[in-house]
C-alpha positions as protocol buffer text, in pm:
chain_id: "A"
residue {
  index: 1
  type: UNK
  ca { x: 0 y: 0 z: 0 }
}
residue {
  index: 2
  type: UNK
  ca { x: 126 y: 347 z: -85 }
}
residue {
  index: 3
  type: UNK
  ca { x: 248 y: 554 z: 207 }
}
residue {
  index: 4
  type: UNK
  ca { x: -16 y: 811 z: 293 }
}
residue {
  index: 5
  type: UNK
  ca { x: 85 y: 1161 z: 188 }
}
residue {
  index: 6
  type: UNK
  ca { x: 57 y: 1438 z: 446 }
}
residue {
  index: 7
  type: UNK
  ca { x: -133 y: 1668 z: 214 }
}
residue {
  index: 8
  type: UNK
  ca { x: -292 y: 1970 z: 381 }
}
residue {
  index: 9
  type: UNK
  ca { x: -389 y: 2106 z: 39 }
}
residue {
  index: 10
  type: UNK
  ca { x: -693 y: 1911 z: -87 }
}
residue {
  index: 11
  type: UNK
  ca { x: -646 y: 1693 z: -391 }
}
residue {
  index: 12
  type: UNK
  ca { x: -904 y: 1660 z: -665 }
}
residue {
  index: 13
  type: UNK
  ca { x: -814 y: 1366 z: -883 }
}
residue {
  index: 14
  type: UNK
  ca { x: -927 y: 1392 z: -1243 }
}
residue {
  index: 15
  type: UNK
  ca { x: -1151 y: 1121 z: -1377 }
}
residue {
  index: 16
  type: UNK
  ca { x: -898 y: 1067 z: -1655 }
}
residue {
  index: 17
  type: UNK
  ca { x: -635 y: 952 z: -1408 }
}
residue {
  index: 18
  type: UNK
  ca { x: -375 y: 1215 z: -1498 }
}
residue {
  index: 19
  type: UNK
  ca { x: -133 y: 1338 z: -1233 }
}
residue {
  index: 20
  type: UNK
  ca { x: -16 y: 1639 z: -1439 }
}
residue {
  index: 21
  type: UNK
  ca { x: -219 y: 1830 z: -1698 }
}
residue {
  index: 22
  type: UNK
  ca { x: -83 y: 2110 z: -1916 }
}
residue {
  index: 23
  type: UNK
  ca { x: -324 y: 2323 z: -2118 }
}
residue {
  index: 24
  type: UNK
  ca { x: -172 y: 2564 z: -2375 }
}
residue {
  index: 25
  type: UNK
  ca { x: 127 y: 2630 z: -2150 }
}
residue {
  index: 26
  type: UNK
  ca { x: 374 y: 2898 z: -2259 }
}
residue {
  index: 27
  type: UNK
  ca { x: 691 y: 3002 z: -2078 }
}
residue {
  index: 28
  type: UNK
  ca { x: 876 y: 3313 z: -2187 }
}
residue {
  index: 29
  type: UNK
  ca { x: 1191 y: 3439 z: -2017 }
}
residue {
  index: 30
  type: UNK
  ca { x: 1279 y: 3807 z: -2054 }
}
residue {
  index: 31
  type: UNK
  ca { x: 1624 y: 3962 z: -2037 }
}
residue {
  index: 32
  type: UNK
  ca { x: 1591 y: 4332 z: -2099 }
}
residue {
  index: 33
  type: UNK
  ca { x: 1413 y: 4366 z: -2432 }
}
residue {
  index: 34
  type: UNK
  ca { x: 1496 y: 4010 z: -2535 }
}
residue {
  index: 35
  type: UNK
  ca { x: 1230 y: 3737 z: -2506 }
}
residue {
  index: 36
  type: UNK
  ca { x: 1320 y: 3369 z: -2503 }
}
residue {
  index: 37
  type: UNK
  ca { x: 1028 y: 3137 z: -2572 }
}
residue {
  index: 38
  type: UNK
  ca { x: 1127 y: 2824 z: -2381 }
}
residue {
  index: 39
  type: UNK
  ca { x: 787 y: 2649 z: -2398 }
}
residue {
  index: 40
  type: UNK
  ca { x: 547 y: 2718 z: -2683 }
}
residue {
  index: 41
  type: UNK
  ca { x: 186 y: 2619 z: -2617 }
}
residue {
  index: 42
  type: UNK
  ca { x: 223 y: 2266 z: -2480 }
}
residue {
  index: 43
  type: UNK
  ca { x: -87 y: 2064 z: -2397 }
}
residue {
  index: 44
  type: UNK
  ca { x: -54 y: 1714 z: -2253 }
}
residue {
  index: 45
  type: UNK
  ca { x: -156 y: 1482 z: -1970 }
}
residue {
  index: 46
  type: UNK
  ca { x: 86 y: 1267 z: -1773 }
}
residue {
  index: 47
  type: UNK
  ca { x: -97 y: 956 z: -1647 }
}
residue {
  index: 48
  type: UNK
  ca { x: -75 y: 816 z: -1297 }
}
residue {
  index: 49
  type: UNK
  ca { x: 130 y: 516 z: -1189 }
}
residue {
  index: 50
  type: UNK
  ca { x: 346 y: 512 z: -1502 }
}
residue {
  index: 51
  type: UNK
  ca { x: 708 y: 559 z: -1607 }
}
residue {
  index: 52
  type: UNK
  ca { x: 684 y: 876 z: -1820 }
}
residue {
  index: 53
  type: UNK
  ca { x: 989 y: 1010 z: -2006 }
}
residue {
  index: 54
  type: UNK
  ca { x: 1053 y: 1366 z: -2123 }
}
residue {
  index: 55
  type: UNK
  ca { x: 1312 y: 1344 z: -2402 }
}
residue {
  index: 56
  type: UNK
  ca { x: 1462 y: 1583 z: -2655 }
}
residue {
  index: 57
  type: UNK
  ca { x: 1788 y: 1747 z: -2762 }
}
residue {
  index: 58
  type: UNK
  ca { x: 1978 y: 1998 z: -2551 }
}
residue {
  index: 59
  type: UNK
  ca { x: 1805 y: 2334 z: -2553 }
}
residue {
  index: 60
  type: UNK
  ca { x: 1469 y: 2184 z: -2642 }
}
residue {
  index: 61
  type: UNK
  ca { x: 1297 y: 2308 z: -2325 }
}
residue {
  index: 62
  type: UNK
  ca { x: 1315 y: 1991 z: -2113 }
}
residue {
  index: 63
  type: UNK
  ca { x: 1458 y: 2166 z: -1807 }
}
residue {
  index: 64
  type: UNK
  ca { x: 1196 y: 2441 z: -1823 }
}
residue {
  index: 65
  type: UNK
  ca { x: 925 y: 2178 z: -1863 }
}
residue {
  index: 66
  type: UNK
  ca { x: 1051 y: 1987 z: -1558 }
}
residue {
  index: 67
  type: UNK
  ca { x: 1059 y: 2309 z: -1354 }
}
residue {
  index: 68
  type: UNK
  ca { x: 698 y: 2376 z: -1449 }
}
residue {
  index: 69
  type: UNK
  ca { x: 588 y: 2020 z: -1370 }
}
residue {
  index: 70
  type: UNK
  ca { x: 769 y: 2036 z: -1036 }
}
residue {
  index: 71
  type: UNK
  ca { x: 610 y: 2371 z: -944 }
}
residue {
  index: 72
  type: UNK
  ca { x: 953 y: 2535 z: -931 }
}
residue {
  index: 73
  type: UNK
  ca { x: 855 y: 2781 z: -1204 }
}
residue {
  index: 74
  type: UNK
  ca { x: 525 y: 2937 z: -1318 }
}
residue {
  index: 75
  type: UNK
  ca { x: 390 y: 2953 z: -1672 }
}
residue {
  index: 76
  type: UNK
  ca { x: 363 y: 3280 z: -1863 }
}
residue {
  index: 77
  type: UNK
  ca { x: 36 y: 3160 z: -2011 }
}
residue {
  index: 78
  type: UNK
  ca { x: -186 y: 2854 z: -1983 }
}
residue {
  index: 79
  type: UNK
  ca { x: -289 y: 2635 z: -1692 }
}
residue {
  index: 80
  type: UNK
  ca { x: -113 y: 2355 z: -1506 }
}
residue {
  index: 81
  type: UNK
  ca { x: -292 y: 2106 z: -1284 }
}
residue {
  index: 82
  type: UNK
  ca { x: -82 y: 1889 z: -1054 }
}
residue {
  index: 83
  type: UNK
  ca { x: -264 y: 1623 z: -853 }
}
residue {
  index: 84
  type: UNK
  ca { x: -590 y: 1793 z: -949 }
}
residue {
  index: 85
  type: UNK
  ca { x: -474 y: 2130 z: -810 }
}
residue {
  index: 86
  type: UNK
  ca { x: -457 y: 2434 z: -1037 }
}
residue {
  index: 87
  type: UNK
  ca { x: -113 y: 2542 z: -916 }
}
residue {
  index: 88
  type: UNK
  ca { x: -146 y: 2880 z: -1085 }
}
residue {
  index: 89
  type: UNK
  ca { x: -399 y: 2981 z: -819 }
}
residue {
  index: 90
  type: UNK
  ca { x: -154 y: 2927 z: -532 }
}
residue {
  index: 91
  type: UNK
  ca { x: 58 y: 3206 z: -387 }
}
residue {
  index: 92
  type: UNK
  ca { x: 432 y: 3163 z: -329 }
}
residue {
  index: 93
  type: UNK
  ca { x: 396 y: 3023 z: 25 }
}
residue {
  index: 94
  type: UNK
  ca { x: 119 y: 2785 z: -78 }
}
residue {
  index: 95
  type: UNK
  ca { x: 313 y: 2659 z: -381 }
}
residue {
  index: 96
  type: UNK
  ca { x: 617 y: 2593 z: -160 }
}
residue {
  index: 97
  type: UNK
  ca { x: 401 y: 2392 z: 81 }
}
residue {
  index: 98
  type: UNK
  ca { x: 237 y: 2209 z: -208 }
}
residue {
  index: 99
  type: UNK
  ca { x: 574 y: 2116 z: -360 }
}
residue {
  index: 100
  type: UNK
  ca { x: 709 y: 1996 z: -24 }
}
residue {
  index: 101
  type: UNK
  ca { x: 405 y: 1779 z: 42 }
}
residue {
  index: 102
  type: UNK
  ca { x: 317 y: 1644 z: -299 }
}
residue {
  index: 103
  type: UNK
  ca { x: 626 y: 1629 z: -524 }
}
residue {
  index: 104
  type: UNK
  ca { x: 935 y: 1410 z: -481 }
}
residue {
  index: 105
  type: UNK
  ca { x: 1264 y: 1497 z: -652 }
}
residue {
  index: 106
  type: UNK
  ca { x: 1560 y: 1283 z: -763 }
}
residue {
  index: 107
  type: UNK
  ca { x: 1862 y: 1463 z: -911 }
}
residue {
  index: 108
  type: UNK
  ca { x: 2159 y: 1338 z: -1113 }
}
residue {
  index: 109
  type: UNK
  ca { x: 2400 y: 1483 z: -852 }
}
residue {
  index: 110
  type: UNK
  ca { x: 2198 y: 1318 z: -570 }
}
residue {
  index: 111
  type: UNK
  ca { x: 2168 y: 1646 z: -366 }
}
residue {
  index: 112
  type: UNK
  ca { x: 2206 y: 1472 z: -32 }
}
residue {
  index: 113
  type: UNK
  ca { x: 2289 y: 1676 z: 279 }
}
residue {
  index: 114
  type: UNK
  ca { x: 2656 y: 1591 z: 347 }
}
residue {
  index: 115
  type: UNK
  ca { x: 2645 y: 1626 z: 729 }
}
residue {
  index: 116
  type: UNK
  ca { x: 2350 y: 1388 z: 764 }
}
residue {
  index: 117
  type: UNK
  ca { x: 2360 y: 1009 z: 759 }
}
residue {
  index: 118
  type: UNK
  ca { x: 2172 y: 805 z: 498 }
}
residue {
  index: 119
  type: UNK
  ca { x: 1888 y: 751 z: 744 }
}
residue {
  index: 120
  type: UNK
  ca { x: 1877 y: 1120 z: 843 }
}
residue {
  index: 121
  type: UNK
  ca { x: 1867 y: 1228 z: 478 }
}
residue {
  index: 122
  type: UNK
  ca { x: 1560 y: 1010 z: 428 }
}
residue {
  index: 123
  type: UNK
  ca { x: 1397 y: 1137 z: 747 }
}
residue {
  index: 124
  type: UNK
  ca { x: 1462 y: 1505 z: 670 }
}
residue {
  index: 125
  type: UNK
  ca { x: 1156 y: 1571 z: 444 }
}
residue {
  index: 126
  type: UNK
  ca { x: 930 y: 1428 z: 713 }
}
residue {
  index: 127
  type: UNK
  ca { x: 1083 y: 1662 z: 971 }
}
residue {
  index: 128
  type: UNK
  ca { x: 1006 y: 1958 z: 744 }
}
residue {
  index: 129
  type: UNK
  ca { x: 645 y: 1839 z: 721 }
}
residue {
  index: 130
  type: UNK
  ca { x: 614 y: 1810 z: 1101 }
}
residue {
  index: 131
  type: UNK
  ca { x: 563 y: 1434 z: 1110 }
}
residue {
  index: 132
  type: UNK
  ca { x: 581 y: 1298 z: 1468 }
}
residue {
  index: 133
  type: UNK
  ca { x: 912 y: 1135 z: 1563 }
}
residue {
  index: 134
  type: UNK
  ca { x: 776 y: 781 z: 1599 }
}
residue {
  index: 135
  type: UNK
  ca { x: 615 y: 792 z: 1256 }
}
residue {
  index: 136
  type: UNK
  ca { x: 928 y: 946 z: 1102 }
}
residue {
  index: 137
  type: UNK
  ca { x: 1133 y: 662 z: 1245 }
}
residue {
  index: 138
  type: UNK
  ca { x: 899 y: 392 z: 1116 }
}
residue {
  index: 139
  type: UNK
  ca { x: 865 y: 536 z: 767 }
}
residue {
  index: 140
  type: UNK
  ca { x: 1236 y: 612 z: 728 }
}
residue {
  index: 141
  type: UNK
  ca { x: 1334 y: 264 z: 844 }
}
residue {
  index: 142
  type: UNK
  ca { x: 1086 y: 108 z: 603 }
}
residue {
  index: 143
  type: UNK
  ca { x: 1215 y: 308 z: 307 }
}
residue {
  index: 144
  type: UNK
  ca { x: 1579 y: 242 z: 395 }
}
residue {
  index: 145
  type: UNK
  ca { x: 1504 y: -130 z: 400 }
}
residue {
  index: 146
  type: UNK
  ca { x: 1307 y: -107 z: 75 }
}
residue {
  index: 147
  type: UNK
  ca { x: 1609 y: 32 z: -112 }
}
residue {
  index: 148
  type: UNK
  ca { x: 1841 y: -227 z: 46 }
}
residue {
  index: 149
  type: UNK
  ca { x: 2053 y: 5 z: 262 }
}
residue {
  index: 150
  type: UNK
  ca { x: 1962 y: -88 z: 619 }
}
residue {
  index: 151
  type: UNK
  ca { x: 2325 y: -179 z: 687 }
}
residue {
  index: 152
  type: UNK
  ca { x: 2441 y: 163 z: 562 }
}
residue {
  index: 153
  type: UNK
  ca { x: 2200 y: 370 z: 770 }
}
residue {
  index: 154
  type: UNK
  ca { x: 2467 y: 559 z: 968 }
}
residue {
  index: 155
  type: UNK
  ca { x: 2701 y: 634 z: 678 }
}
residue {
  index: 156
  type: UNK
  ca { x: 2725 y: 987 z: 543 }
}
residue {
  index: 157
  type: UNK
  ca { x: 2708 y: 1056 z: 168 }
}
residue {
  index: 158
  type: UNK
  ca { x: 3089 y: 1074 z: 129 }
}
residue {
  index: 159
  type: UNK
  ca { x: 3105 y: 716 z: 261 }
}
residue {
  index: 160
  type: UNK
  ca { x: 2860 y: 584 z: 1 }
}
residue {
  index: 161
  type: UNK
  ca { x: 2905 y: 481 z: -362 }
}
residue {
  index: 162
  type: UNK
  ca { x: 2719 y: 664 z: -638 }
}
residue {
  index: 163
  type: UNK
  ca { x: 2460 y: 389 z: -661 }
}
residue {
  index: 164
  type: UNK
  ca { x: 2407 y: 392 z: -285 }
}
residue {
  index: 165
  type: UNK
  ca { x: 2364 y: 771 z: -287 }
}
residue {
  index: 166
  type: UNK
  ca { x: 2099 y: 743 z: -555 }
}
residue {
  index: 167
  type: UNK
  ca { x: 1920 y: 473 z: -355 }
}
residue {
  index: 168
  type: UNK
  ca { x: 1911 y: 713 z: -59 }
}
residue {
  index: 169
  type: UNK
  ca { x: 1777 y: 985 z: -291 }
}
residue {
  index: 170
  type: UNK
  ca { x: 1503 y: 751 z: -416 }
}
residue {
  index: 171
  type: UNK
  ca { x: 1403 y: 662 z: -59 }
}
residue {
  index: 172
  type: UNK
  ca { x: 1402 y: 1030 z: 38 }
}
residue {
  index: 173
  type: UNK
  ca { x: 1177 y: 1114 z: -257 }
}
residue {
  index: 174
  type: UNK
  ca { x: 929 y: 837 z: -176 }
}
residue {
  index: 175
  type: UNK
  ca { x: 916 y: 858 z: 203 }
}
residue {
  index: 176
  type: UNK
  ca { x: 652 y: 1133 z: 212 }
}
residue {
  index: 177
  type: UNK
  ca { x: 422 y: 950 z: -33 }
}
residue {
  index: 178
  type: UNK
  ca { x: 422 y: 1214 z: -310 }
}
residue {
  index: 179
  type: UNK
  ca { x: 176 y: 1242 z: -596 }
}
residue {
  index: 180
  type: UNK
  ca { x: 469 y: 1180 z: -828 }
}
residue {
  index: 181
  type: UNK
  ca { x: 848 y: 1172 z: -839 }
}
residue {
  index: 182
  type: UNK
  ca { x: 1033 y: 1399 z: -1079 }
}
residue {
  index: 183
  type: UNK
  ca { x: 1369 y: 1249 z: -1175 }
}
residue {
  index: 184
  type: UNK
  ca { x: 1619 y: 1465 z: -1369 }
}
residue {
  index: 185
  type: UNK
  ca { x: 1877 y: 1242 z: -1543 }
}
residue {
  index: 186
  type: UNK
  ca { x: 1885 y: 1004 z: -1242 }
}
residue {
  index: 187
  type: UNK
  ca { x: 2139 y: 766 z: -1401 }
}
residue {
  index: 188
  type: UNK
  ca { x: 2365 y: 1025 z: -1567 }
}
residue {
  index: 189
  type: UNK
  ca { x: 2645 y: 1005 z: -1310 }
}
residue {
  index: 190
  type: UNK
  ca { x: 2639 y: 626 z: -1274 }
}
residue {
  index: 191
  type: UNK
  ca { x: 2818 y: 353 z: -1467 }
}
residue {
  index: 192
  type: UNK
  ca { x: 2596 y: 142 z: -1692 }
}
residue {
  index: 193
  type: UNK
  ca { x: 2565 y: -153 z: -1454 }
}
residue {
  index: 194
  type: UNK
  ca { x: 2481 y: 65 z: -1153 }
}
residue {
  index: 195
  type: UNK
  ca { x: 2243 y: 272 z: -1365 }
}
residue {
  index: 196
  type: UNK
  ca { x: 2060 y: -42 z: -1474 }
}
residue {
  index: 197
  type: UNK
  ca { x: 2022 y: -155 z: -1113 }
}
residue {
  index: 198
  type: UNK
  ca { x: 1883 y: 189 z: -1019 }
}
residue {
  index: 199
  type: UNK
  ca { x: 1631 y: 170 z: -1304 }
}
residue {
  index: 200
  type: UNK
  ca { x: 1522 y: -174 z: -1182 }
}
residue {
  index: 201
  type: UNK
  ca { x: 1488 y: -38 z: -828 }
}
residue {
  index: 202
  type: UNK
  ca { x: 1277 y: 257 z: -940 }
}
residue {
  index: 203
  type: UNK
  ca { x: 1050 y: 25 z: -1139 }
}
residue {
  index: 204
  type: UNK
  ca { x: 1009 y: -203 z: -839 }
}
residue {
  index: 205
  type: UNK
  ca { x: 930 y: 95 z: -615 }
}
residue {
  index: 206
  type: UNK
  ca { x: 686 y: 229 z: -874 }
}
residue {
  index: 207
  type: UNK
  ca { x: 498 y: -100 z: -874 }
}
residue {
  index: 208
  type: UNK
  ca { x: 513 y: -153 z: -498 }
}
residue {
  index: 209
  type: UNK
  ca { x: 406 y: 199 z: -399 }
}
residue {
  index: 210
  type: UNK
  ca { x: 187 y: 279 z: -704 }
}
residue {
  index: 211
  type: UNK
  ca { x: 406 y: 582 z: -764 }
}
residue {
  index: 212
  type: UNK
  ca { x: 416 y: 796 z: -1077 }
}
residue {
  index: 213
  type: UNK
  ca { x: 768 y: 867 z: -1208 }
}
residue {
  index: 214
  type: UNK
  ca { x: 840 y: 1148 z: -1455 }
}
residue {
  index: 215
  type: UNK
  ca { x: 1193 y: 1141 z: -1600 }
}
residue {
  index: 216
  type: UNK
  ca { x: 1412 y: 1366 z: -1807 }
}
residue {
  index: 217
  type: UNK
  ca { x: 1675 y: 1140 z: -1958 }
}
residue {
  index: 218
  type: UNK
  ca { x: 1910 y: 1054 z: -2242 }
}
residue {
  index: 219
  type: UNK
  ca { x: 1979 y: 705 z: -2101 }
}
residue {
  index: 220
  type: UNK
  ca { x: 1871 y: 444 z: -2361 }
}
residue {
  index: 221
  type: UNK
  ca { x: 1829 y: 178 z: -2091 }
}
residue {
  index: 222
  type: UNK
  ca { x: 1596 y: 398 z: -1887 }
}
residue {
  index: 223
  type: UNK
  ca { x: 1409 y: 505 z: -2200 }
}
residue {
  index: 224
  type: UNK
  ca { x: 1353 y: 139 z: -2292 }
}
residue {
  index: 225
  type: UNK
  ca { x: 1142 y: 109 z: -1974 }
}
residue {
  index: 226
  type: UNK
  ca { x: 911 y: 397 z: -2072 }
}
residue {
  index: 227
  type: UNK
  ca { x: 535 y: 356 z: -2041 }
}
residue {
  index: 228
  type: UNK
  ca { x: 492 y: 700 z: -2197 }
}
residue {
  index: 229
  type: UNK
  ca { x: 744 y: 908 z: -2393 }
}
residue {
  index: 230
  type: UNK
  ca { x: 698 y: 1280 z: -2460 }
}
residue {
  index: 231
  type: UNK
  ca { x: 941 y: 1429 z: -2712 }
}
residue {
  index: 232
  type: UNK
  ca { x: 1016 y: 1802 z: -2691 }
}
residue {
  index: 233
  type: UNK
  ca { x: 1184 y: 2006 z: -2962 }
}
residue {
  index: 234
  type: UNK
  ca { x: 1218 y: 2386 z: -2974 }
}
residue {
  index: 235
  type: UNK
  ca { x: 980 y: 2421 z: -2682 }
}
residue {
  index: 236
  type: UNK
  ca { x: 703 y: 2220 z: -2848 }
}
residue {
  index: 237
  type: UNK
  ca { x: 563 y: 1872 z: -2794 }
}
residue {
  index: 238
  type: UNK
  ca { x: 637 y: 1694 z: -3122 }
}
residue {
  index: 239
  type: UNK
  ca { x: 552 y: 1335 z: -3028 }
}
residue {
  index: 240
  type: UNK
  ca { x: 385 y: 1125 z: -2759 }
}
residue {
  index: 241
  type: UNK
  ca { x: 432 y: 750 z: -2763 }
}
residue {
  index: 242
  type: UNK
  ca { x: 271 y: 496 z: -2532 }
}
residue {
  index: 243
  type: UNK
  ca { x: 546 y: 236 z: -2487 }
}
residue {
  index: 244
  type: UNK
  ca { x: 920 y: 259 z: -2553 }
}
residue {
  index: 245
  type: UNK
  ca { x: 1075 y: 577 z: -2685 }
}
residue {
  index: 246
  type: UNK
  ca { x: 1152 y: 617 z: -3053 }
}
residue {
  index: 247
  type: UNK
  ca { x: 1346 y: 941 z: -3012 }
}
């Protein structure tokens, strides 16, 4: 059973089962009199409980798209629903709370807190959400065991291999029971064998916890596991494939 999320912002799940919905989304960055159109009128739905891949060449708008999906940035035009919530209606404080409660993040550089142990890194998001100590302990222990690192619980990031760091990052992302996990090139800094094991772990966690994963990736092995593939070029959605990527 999926860990219950500590959502204080009510969720309204769409009947279509999408976790993210973009409608005519535009993102324009301005520098003086210069306008850069990073996203040009994208409309799409990302379904729940799937491995969805955002792919495309460098400069295509993938990073901007991920920032919009993760509620790190706001659209210039259009509407974005995340977990049934129109995030454009939330003020800065509310969007920060929403992101903390409902979105998990996995980064290619792991982004672990160096002074905290593996177990403490996993526990940290629950502390920020005000989860009681006993529940934090139980949930963190369960996630640490789920990613196979119970015997590394007291090690700090500099004492862990790259694969172990990414396992901690996966556990940290999942421990709060998010609506979805946004993973930016999660295998980029790993050798091929370790990367493959991380992909297998994420798939197992997706199935066990009914989690939605949204990836940005160039990794052919990860892309071969795609349930949905969205191809971005020049800020536009040029293809959507159900099944493996053909990009």
